N, C-alpha and C positions, 0 to 999 in steps of 0.2 A: 504494501499500500504506499503511495506516495505522500509525504509529508508538505505543508504548504510551507512557505518561508518562514512565518511568523514562529512555527515550532522548532525550526533549525536556527533561527536567528538567537535565540535564546543564548544558547553556547557561546557563539561569537561575542555576544555583548559582555559575558560573565569572564570571557577569556581576554578581552582587550581592556577590562577595567582597571584602573589603577588603586592600588591601596592608597588612602588619604595620607599617609604617611611619606610615599615616594615622589620623587621632583618628576616633572613631566618630560616626557622624552622629548629630543630636538625633531625638527621638521624631518630629519634622514631617517630616525627612527618611527616616525609617523608614516612616512610614504612606505617603507617598508614594510610595517603590521598591515598597512592597506592593501599591499601588493598580495601579500600572504592570506589576506582575508578574500580578496576579488578572485584568486586561483582557487581558494576552498570551495567558494559558492558556483564558482563555474564548473568545477567537477562534479558538484553536486547536481547542477544543470545536467550536465553531459551524460552522466550514468543514469539519468530517471530518479534520483532520490526523492527531487523537489520539481516542482512545477509552477510556473509562475500564473500569475492570474492578471489579465488583463485590466489597465486602469480603470477603465468604464464600468468593471464589475466591481472594484474595490470602492468607487465612488459611490455607486449604487447601493451598496451595503452600507458605508458610512453614512449616506441620506437616510436610508431606511431606521437605521440605528437611533438617527439623530431625532428623527420624527417621533419615534416611540419613546424616547427619553422625554420630548416635549408635552408628549400627550400624557405622560404620567405626572410629569410634573404639573400640568394644568388642574389635575384632578384634586 
């Protein structure tokens, strides 16, 4: 079963998070980390582990969620 991007992105966020007591990496290190992340995500796409969701589908889901939230708030 394919996972959507949201499910797999959790690991990368945790991996790239810096502890509060460490100094920030320089731009070269940031670029290197992004390159690693890009390659990881591309490999997931290529092997079929995840699939992309078209933007219009994503925005429609957001609109529906917001409408439900507004209706609940109005009650």
